[in-house]
N, C-alpha and C positions, 0 to 999 in steps of 0.2 A: 438459416438461423442455427445457432449452436446451442446446445444444452449446457448452460453455465454450471449447473449442479454437478456435472461430470468432469469439469475442468479442474485439474490439480492446482492451477494458479488461483482459482477462486477459493477452493477448499483451504489452501495454505494462507490465503489472504484473510479468510474468516478467522482462522486460528491466530494469526498475527493480531487481528483486531482485539481478540479476547486478551491476549498477552499485554498489549499496549494499554488497554483499559485498566488492567490490574496494576501496571507500573505507574500510570499517571494518578491513580487513586492515592498514591503515597506522596505526591507532590504537595507542597505547601498550599494552604487555602488562597494565598494572594496570587497564585498562578492560575486560579480557576478560569479567569477570563483571558488569560494570556497563553502561555505555553501548553497548559493542559487542554484547553479548548481547541487550539490549533492542531495539536497532535492527534486528538480524537477525530477531528474532521478529516485530517490527511489519511489516517488509517482506514476510516470508513469509506473514504473516496476510492481507495484501491479496489476493494471487492465490489463496491457499488457500480463503478464504471465498467468493470469486467462483465458484470451481469447485464447492465444496461446495453452495452455494446453487443453482447451475445444475442440480445433480443431484437436487434435492429435488422434491417432488410438485407444487408449484404456485407461482404468482407470489407469494403471501403469504410463503411460506417463503423464496423467493429474495430478496424485498425485505428480509427480516430479515437474511440473510447479507450482502447488499450494504451494509446499514447497518453491520454489524460491519466489513466491509472498509473502508468510508469512515472509520469511527472509527480504524482502524489506520493509514490514510493520514494522518490528522491527527496521530496520535501520532508517526508517523515524521517528519513535518514538524518537529514540536517538537524531537525528538531531533537532527535535523540542524542546526537553529538553535543548539541547545546546543553541539553539536560545533564549530560555527563560532565561537561566542562563547568557547569554551575554546581556540580556535586549534588544534584537532585537524585541521581542514581549512580551506583558504583560501576566502575569499568567491568568488574567481574560479573555483574548482573546484566549489563547491557551488551556486552560483546557477542554473546550467542544470539541475541535478538538482531543485532546489526548483521551478523553473518547470515541469518535466515532471511532478512530483508534483502540482502544482496542476491541471494538465490532467487527470491521472488522477482526481483528486477530482471535477472538473467532469463527467467522463465517467460516473463511478459515479453521481453525483447525477442526471444527465440520464437514464441508463438506468433508474434507479429510477422515474422519472416515466413511463416507457413501459409499465411492468408493470400488469397488470390486478389491482390489489390491492383486496380488499374489507375494509371496516372492520366491527368487531364491535360 
């Protein structure tokens, strides 16, 4: 079992969630049940799956949850690009967020590579 509170990928994912919540709070009200809701779910899923996987019984399970977190990170990236294209957020404001998200994606993928995963 890993202590997720010590993992930099978890810490950075929490910070990302705070940033995203602030960004989507500026989206139009008609997006509340659309892009806003989906974006919030995706960003929360990243940190949540990292912590859930860390609490599981072994590296195989942790690897699975890191995969889910990585998928959510890619989903979030897409949603942010859509928001930019819809001009819900400026390129100037979203580019640093996208860059940080790419770093989190790389960190998750790199961490997956350190786990002692067995194949069946």
